[in-house]
TORKOL-4160 file (C-alpha; in steps of 0.2 Angstrom, whole numbers, padded with zeros to 4 digits, m for minus):
263
<pt num="1" X="m0081" Y="m0459" Z="0100"/>
<pt num="2" X="m0094" Y="m0468" Z="0111"/>
<pt num="3" X="m0106" Y="m0457" Z="0120"/>
<pt num="4" X="m0104" Y="m0460" Z="0139"/>
<pt num="5" X="m0121" Y="m0453" Z="0143"/>
<pt num="6" X="m0131" Y="m0464" Z="0131"/>
<pt num="7" X="m0140" Y="m0473" Z="0144"/>
<pt num="8" X="m0142" Y="m0458" Z="0156"/>
<pt num="9" X="m0158" Y="m0448" Z="0158"/>
<pt num="10" X="m0159" Y="m0430" Z="0154"/>
<pt num="11" X="m0176" Y="m0427" Z="0160"/>
<pt num="12" X="m0178" Y="m0409" Z="0167"/>
<pt num="13" X="m0180" Y="m0407" Z="0185"/>
<pt num="14" X="m0191" Y="m0393" Z="0192"/>
<pt num="15" X="m0187" Y="m0382" Z="0207"/>
<pt num="16" X="m0199" Y="m0392" Z="0218"/>
<pt num="17" X="m0190" Y="m0409" Z="0215"/>
<pt num="18" X="m0180" Y="m0416" Z="0230"/>
<pt num="19" X="m0161" Y="m0415" Z="0228"/>
<pt num="20" X="m0149" Y="m0419" Z="0241"/>
<pt num="21" X="m0141" Y="m0402" Z="0243"/>
<pt num="22" X="m0148" Y="m0385" Z="0249"/>
<pt num="23" X="m0150" Y="m0375" Z="0233"/>
<pt num="24" X="m0161" Y="m0362" Z="0241"/>
<pt num="25" X="m0146" Y="m0355" Z="0251"/>
<pt num="26" X="m0133" Y="m0357" Z="0237"/>
<pt num="27" X="m0126" Y="m0342" Z="0228"/>
<pt num="28" X="m0124" Y="m0343" Z="0209"/>
<pt num="29" X="m0105" Y="m0344" Z="0212"/>
<pt num="30" X="m0107" Y="m0359" Z="0223"/>
<pt num="31" X="m0119" Y="m0366" Z="0210"/>
<pt num="32" X="m0106" Y="m0364" Z="0196"/>
<pt num="33" X="m0093" Y="m0373" Z="0206"/>
<pt num="34" X="m0105" Y="m0387" Z="0209"/>
<pt num="35" X="m0108" Y="m0389" Z="0190"/>
<pt num="36" X="m0089" Y="m0388" Z="0187"/>
<pt num="37" X="m0085" Y="m0402" Z="0199"/>
<pt num="38" X="m0100" Y="m0413" Z="0197"/>
<pt num="39" X="m0103" Y="m0412" Z="0178"/>
<pt num="40" X="m0091" Y="m0402" Z="0168"/>
<pt num="41" X="m0074" Y="m0409" Z="0174"/>
<pt num="42" X="m0079" Y="m0427" Z="0173"/>
<pt num="43" X="m0085" Y="m0424" Z="0155"/>
<pt num="44" X="m0069" Y="m0415" Z="0150"/>
<pt num="45" X="m0059" Y="m0429" Z="0158"/>
<pt num="46" X="m0068" Y="m0442" Z="0148"/>
<pt num="47" X="m0065" Y="m0432" Z="0132"/>
<pt num="48" X="m0047" Y="m0431" Z="0135"/>
<pt num="49" X="m0043" Y="m0448" Z="0142"/>
<pt num="50" X="m0058" Y="m0459" Z="0138"/>
<pt num="51" X="m0060" Y="m0462" Z="0157"/>
<pt num="52" X="m0077" Y="m0456" Z="0164"/>
<pt num="53" X="m0079" Y="m0454" Z="0183"/>
<pt num="54" X="m0094" Y="m0449" Z="0194"/>
<pt num="55" X="m0106" Y="m0455" Z="0180"/>
<pt num="56" X="m0124" Y="m0455" Z="0187"/>
<pt num="57" X="m0141" Y="m0447" Z="0185"/>
<pt num="58" X="m0139" Y="m0437" Z="0201"/>
<pt num="59" X="m0125" Y="m0426" Z="0194"/>
<pt num="60" X="m0136" Y="m0421" Z="0180"/>
<pt num="61" X="m0150" Y="m0417" Z="0191"/>
<pt num="62" X="m0140" Y="m0406" Z="0203"/>
<pt num="63" X="m0132" Y="m0397" Z="0189"/>
<pt num="64" X="m0148" Y="m0394" Z="0180"/>
<pt num="65" X="m0157" Y="m0388" Z="0196"/>
<pt num="66" X="m0144" Y="m0375" Z="0199"/>
<pt num="67" X="m0147" Y="m0368" Z="0181"/>
<pt num="68" X="m0166" Y="m0368" Z="0185"/>
<pt num="69" X="m0164" Y="m0360" Z="0202"/>
<pt num="70" X="m0154" Y="m0345" Z="0195"/>
<pt num="71" X="m0160" Y="m0345" Z="0177"/>
<pt num="72" X="m0174" Y="m0333" Z="0180"/>
<pt num="73" X="m0164" Y="m0319" Z="0186"/>
<pt num="74" X="m0155" Y="m0309" Z="0172"/>
<pt num="75" X="m0139" Y="m0305" Z="0181"/>
<pt num="76" X="m0137" Y="m0324" Z="0186"/>
<pt num="77" X="m0142" Y="m0330" Z="0169"/>
<pt num="78" X="m0128" Y="m0320" Z="0161"/>
<pt num="79" X="m0115" Y="m0328" Z="0173"/>
<pt num="80" X="m0122" Y="m0345" Z="0168"/>
<pt num="81" X="m0122" Y="m0341" Z="0150"/>
<pt num="82" X="m0104" Y="m0334" Z="0151"/>
<pt num="83" X="m0098" Y="m0350" Z="0160"/>
<pt num="84" X="m0106" Y="m0361" Z="0147"/>
<pt num="85" X="m0096" Y="m0352" Z="0133"/>
<pt num="86" X="m0080" Y="m0352" Z="0143"/>
<pt num="87" X="m0080" Y="m0371" Z="0145"/>
<pt num="88" X="m0082" Y="m0374" Z="0126"/>
<pt num="89" X="m0070" Y="m0360" Z="0122"/>
<pt num="90" X="m0057" Y="m0367" Z="0134"/>
<pt num="91" X="m0059" Y="m0385" Z="0127"/>
<pt num="92" X="m0057" Y="m0379" Z="0109"/>
<pt num="93" X="m0042" Y="m0368" Z="0113"/>
<pt num="94" X="m0033" Y="m0382" Z="0122"/>
<pt num="95" X="m0036" Y="m0393" Z="0106"/>
<pt num="96" X="m0031" Y="m0379" Z="0094"/>
<pt num="97" X="m0013" Y="m0379" Z="0102"/>
<pt num="98" X="m0011" Y="m0396" Z="0095"/>
<pt num="99" X="m0020" Y="m0394" Z="0078"/>
<pt num="100" X="m0009" Y="m0379" Z="0074"/>
<pt num="101" X="0006" Y="m0390" Z="0073"/>
<pt num="102" X="m0002" Y="m0403" Z="0060"/>
<pt num="103" X="m0004" Y="m0403" Z="0042"/>
<pt num="104" X="m0011" Y="m0415" Z="0028"/>
<pt num="105" X="m0020" Y="m0431" Z="0033"/>
<pt num="106" X="m0014" Y="m0429" Z="0051"/>
<pt num="107" X="m0023" Y="m0412" Z="0053"/>
<pt num="108" X="m0039" Y="m0420" Z="0045"/>
<pt num="109" X="m0039" Y="m0434" Z="0057"/>
<pt num="110" X="m0036" Y="m0423" Z="0072"/>
<pt num="111" X="m0049" Y="m0410" Z="0067"/>
<pt num="112" X="m0062" Y="m0424" Z="0063"/>
<pt num="113" X="m0059" Y="m0431" Z="0081"/>
<pt num="114" X="m0060" Y="m0413" Z="0089"/>
<pt num="115" X="m0077" Y="m0410" Z="0079"/>
<pt num="116" X="m0084" Y="m0427" Z="0086"/>
<pt num="117" X="m0078" Y="m0424" Z="0104"/>
<pt num="118" X="m0084" Y="m0406" Z="0104"/>
<pt num="119" X="m0101" Y="m0412" Z="0098"/>
<pt num="120" X="m0102" Y="m0423" Z="0113"/>
<pt num="121" X="m0097" Y="m0408" Z="0124"/>
<pt num="122" X="m0109" Y="m0396" Z="0117"/>
<pt num="123" X="m0124" Y="m0409" Z="0117"/>
<pt num="124" X="m0122" Y="m0412" Z="0136"/>
<pt num="125" X="m0118" Y="m0394" Z="0141"/>
<pt num="126" X="m0133" Y="m0388" Z="0132"/>
<pt num="127" X="m0143" Y="m0402" Z="0141"/>
<pt num="128" X="m0137" Y="m0395" Z="0158"/>
<pt num="129" X="m0140" Y="m0376" Z="0153"/>
<pt num="130" X="m0155" Y="m0379" Z="0142"/>
<pt num="131" X="m0166" Y="m0369" Z="0154"/>
<pt num="132" X="m0157" Y="m0353" Z="0148"/>
<pt num="133" X="m0165" Y="m0356" Z="0130"/>
<pt num="134" X="m0182" Y="m0356" Z="0137"/>
<pt num="135" X="m0182" Y="m0338" Z="0142"/>
<pt num="136" X="m0165" Y="m0329" Z="0143"/>
<pt num="137" X="m0159" Y="m0332" Z="0125"/>
<pt num="138" X="m0176" Y="m0333" Z="0117"/>
<pt num="139" X="m0180" Y="m0315" Z="0123"/>
<pt num="140" X="m0163" Y="m0308" Z="0119"/>
<pt num="141" X="m0155" Y="m0301" Z="0103"/>
<pt num="142" X="m0138" Y="m0300" Z="0111"/>
<pt num="143" X="m0136" Y="m0318" Z="0117"/>
<pt num="144" X="m0138" Y="m0332" Z="0103"/>
<pt num="145" X="m0146" Y="m0349" Z="0109"/>
<pt num="146" X="m0134" Y="m0361" Z="0117"/>
<pt num="147" X="m0131" Y="m0372" Z="0101"/>
<pt num="148" X="m0127" Y="m0356" Z="0091"/>
<pt num="149" X="m0116" Y="m0349" Z="0104"/>
<pt num="150" X="m0106" Y="m0365" Z="0105"/>
<pt num="151" X="m0104" Y="m0367" Z="0087"/>
<pt num="152" X="m0098" Y="m0349" Z="0086"/>
<pt num="153" X="m0085" Y="m0353" Z="0099"/>
<pt num="154" X="m0079" Y="m0368" Z="0088"/>
<pt num="155" X="m0079" Y="m0357" Z="0072"/>
<pt num="156" X="m0069" Y="m0343" Z="0080"/>
<pt num="157" X="m0057" Y="m0353" Z="0090"/>
<pt num="158" X="m0053" Y="m0367" Z="0078"/>
<pt num="159" X="m0062" Y="m0367" Z="0061"/>
<pt num="160" X="m0056" Y="m0350" Z="0055"/>
<pt num="161" X="m0038" Y="m0354" Z="0060"/>
<pt num="162" X="m0037" Y="m0370" Z="0051"/>
<pt num="163" X="m0049" Y="m0369" Z="0036"/>
<pt num="164" X="m0036" Y="m0365" Z="0023"/>
<pt num="165" X="m0025" Y="m0380" Z="0027"/>
<pt num="166" X="m0040" Y="m0391" Z="0030"/>
<pt num="167" X="m0048" Y="m0388" Z="0013"/>
<pt num="168" X="m0032" Y="m0390" Z="0004"/>
<pt num="169" X="m0029" Y="m0406" Z="0013"/>
<pt num="170" X="m0046" Y="m0412" Z="0009"/>
<pt num="171" X="m0044" Y="m0409" Z="m0009"/>
<pt num="172" X="m0028" Y="m0418" Z="m0009"/>
<pt num="173" X="m0036" Y="m0433" Z="m0001"/>
<pt num="174" X="m0050" Y="m0433" Z="m0014"/>
<pt num="175" X="m0037" Y="m0433" Z="m0028"/>
<pt num="176" X="m0028" Y="m0447" Z="m0020"/>
<pt num="177" X="m0044" Y="m0457" Z="m0020"/>
<pt num="178" X="m0046" Y="m0453" Z="m0038"/>
<pt num="179" X="m0028" Y="m0461" Z="m0041"/>
<pt num="180" X="m0034" Y="m0477" Z="m0033"/>
<pt num="181" X="m0027" Y="m0475" Z="m0015"/>
<pt num="182" X="m0038" Y="m0479" Z="0000"/>
<pt num="183" X="m0043" Y="m0465" Z="0011"/>
<pt num="184" X="m0052" Y="m0463" Z="0028"/>
<pt num="185" X="m0070" Y="m0460" Z="0023"/>
<pt num="186" X="m0076" Y="m0458" Z="0041"/>
<pt num="187" X="m0064" Y="m0443" Z="0043"/>
<pt num="188" X="m0071" Y="m0435" Z="0027"/>
<pt num="189" X="m0089" Y="m0438" Z="0032"/>
<pt num="190" X="m0086" Y="m0429" Z="0049"/>
<pt num="191" X="m0077" Y="m0414" Z="0040"/>
<pt num="192" X="m0091" Y="m0412" Z="0028"/>
<pt num="193" X="m0103" Y="m0412" Z="0042"/>
<pt num="194" X="m0092" Y="m0398" Z="0050"/>
<pt num="195" X="m0092" Y="m0388" Z="0034"/>
<pt num="196" X="m0111" Y="m0389" Z="0032"/>
<pt num="197" X="m0113" Y="m0383" Z="0050"/>
<pt num="198" X="m0101" Y="m0369" Z="0053"/>
<pt num="199" X="m0110" Y="m0353" Z="0048"/>
<pt num="200" X="m0127" Y="m0360" Z="0050"/>
<pt num="201" X="m0140" Y="m0349" Z="0058"/>
<pt num="202" X="m0150" Y="m0363" Z="0067"/>
<pt num="203" X="m0139" Y="m0377" Z="0071"/>
<pt num="204" X="m0143" Y="m0391" Z="0084"/>
<pt num="205" X="m0135" Y="m0407" Z="0090"/>
<pt num="206" X="m0147" Y="m0422" Z="0090"/>
<pt num="207" X="m0145" Y="m0441" Z="0093"/>
<pt num="208" X="m0147" Y="m0453" Z="0079"/>
<pt num="209" X="m0146" Y="m0472" Z="0078"/>
<pt num="210" X="m0133" Y="m0479" Z="0066"/>
<pt num="211" X="m0138" Y="m0496" Z="0058"/>
<pt num="212" X="m0151" Y="m0507" Z="0067"/>
<pt num="213" X="m0161" Y="m0501" Z="0083"/>
<pt num="214" X="m0149" Y="m0510" Z="0094"/>
<pt num="215" X="m0134" Y="m0500" Z="0088"/>
<pt num="216" X="m0127" Y="m0486" Z="0098"/>
<pt num="217" X="m0133" Y="m0468" Z="0096"/>
<pt num="218" X="m0122" Y="m0456" Z="0087"/>
<pt num="219" X="m0123" Y="m0437" Z="0091"/>
<pt num="220" X="m0122" Y="m0426" Z="0075"/>
<pt num="221" X="m0126" Y="m0408" Z="0070"/>
<pt num="222" X="m0141" Y="m0403" Z="0060"/>
<pt num="223" X="m0141" Y="m0387" Z="0051"/>
<pt num="224" X="m0154" Y="m0377" Z="0041"/>
<pt num="225" X="m0142" Y="m0374" Z="0027"/>
<pt num="226" X="m0126" Y="m0380" Z="0020"/>
<pt num="227" X="m0116" Y="m0369" Z="0031"/>
<pt num="228" X="m0099" Y="m0364" Z="0023"/>
<pt num="229" X="m0098" Y="m0380" Z="0013"/>
<pt num="230" X="m0101" Y="m0371" Z="m0004"/>
<pt num="231" X="m0091" Y="m0356" Z="m0001"/>
<pt num="232" X="m0076" Y="m0363" Z="0008"/>
<pt num="233" X="m0075" Y="m0380" Z="0000"/>
<pt num="234" X="m0085" Y="m0384" Z="m0015"/>
<pt num="235" X="m0079" Y="m0370" Z="m0026"/>
<pt num="236" X="m0061" Y="m0375" Z="m0022"/>
<pt num="237" X="m0065" Y="m0394" Z="m0025"/>
<pt num="238" X="m0073" Y="m0390" Z="m0042"/>
<pt num="239" X="m0058" Y="m0380" Z="m0047"/>
<pt num="240" X="m0046" Y="m0393" Z="m0042"/>
<pt num="241" X="m0056" Y="m0406" Z="m0051"/>
<pt num="242" X="m0055" Y="m0396" Z="m0067"/>
<pt num="243" X="m0036" Y="m0395" Z="m0065"/>
<pt num="244" X="m0035" Y="m0413" Z="m0060"/>
<pt num="245" X="m0043" Y="m0420" Z="m0076"/>
<pt num="246" X="m0035" Y="m0407" Z="m0087"/>
<pt num="247" X="m0018" Y="m0414" Z="m0081"/>
<pt num="248" X="m0024" Y="m0432" Z="m0083"/>
<pt num="249" X="m0030" Y="m0429" Z="m0101"/>
<pt num="250" X="m0014" Y="m0420" Z="m0106"/>
<pt num="251" X="m0005" Y="m0436" Z="m0099"/>
<pt num="252" X="m0016" Y="m0448" Z="m0109"/>
<pt num="253" X="m0014" Y="m0438" Z="m0125"/>
<pt num="254" X="0005" Y="m0438" Z="m0123"/>
<pt num="255" X="0006" Y="m0457" Z="m0119"/>
<pt num="256" X="m0006" Y="m0464" Z="m0132"/>
<pt num="257" X="m0010" Y="m0462" Z="m0150"/>
<pt num="258" X="m0026" Y="m0453" Z="m0155"/>
<pt num="259" X="m0035" Y="m0470" Z="m0159"/>
<pt num="260" X="m0030" Y="m0478" Z="m0143"/>
<pt num="261" X="m0035" Y="m0462" Z="m0133"/>
<pt num="262" X="m0052" Y="m0461" Z="m0141"/>
<pt num="263" X="m0056" Y="m0479" Z="m0136"/>
């Protein structure tokens, strides 16, 4: 997925910067409506259709200025934080309605695409609401930082509901590759990134260049641990690998004489 904001500035603006709207007389509800119309809906439309409208730096500056304006007041910070989570939860819920009907490699491809698109959504939502992480979430034990909150939304809404089918399909794909079939390595890479991220205590989304310095940026999650990879996937993969090669050896022994088998 190409990041539509790659060339856009995300430099924070302060309360004193000149913006072409009257933020001083705005209510927090009006501010959230502005963020919804100027920033969130165009981004969600892009993720759903590939078409991005209203793409300019001013939309970011307006949205960020709203968060700065109201982010110092506890009651308003809670509303901003709740809205941030609702956007991500809503996107994941919408996608989950389609994922629940899939299985096998179709499920893996759709889940990998959702993980990649949700990463874009989280990155740019966090950029708009990042002021909350400076004070509101940092001084709170009740509200995790924005990246953790977003990851928890994905985990609760998507991952926990598809992980059994996902892991089984990933093991099947690995076995198919062992049998000489071509598989989609990019899908597996994204899903391994997902498994290494969900359950992590300090995740964040960062930009990283792929290939030479003229190549496009890629957004990816960085985690402090291996997330749920070991518990949810690695154990099952190792067990399946043991069964796979036991079956192969039994077949070889039945098909070949001892001298040929030992060769």
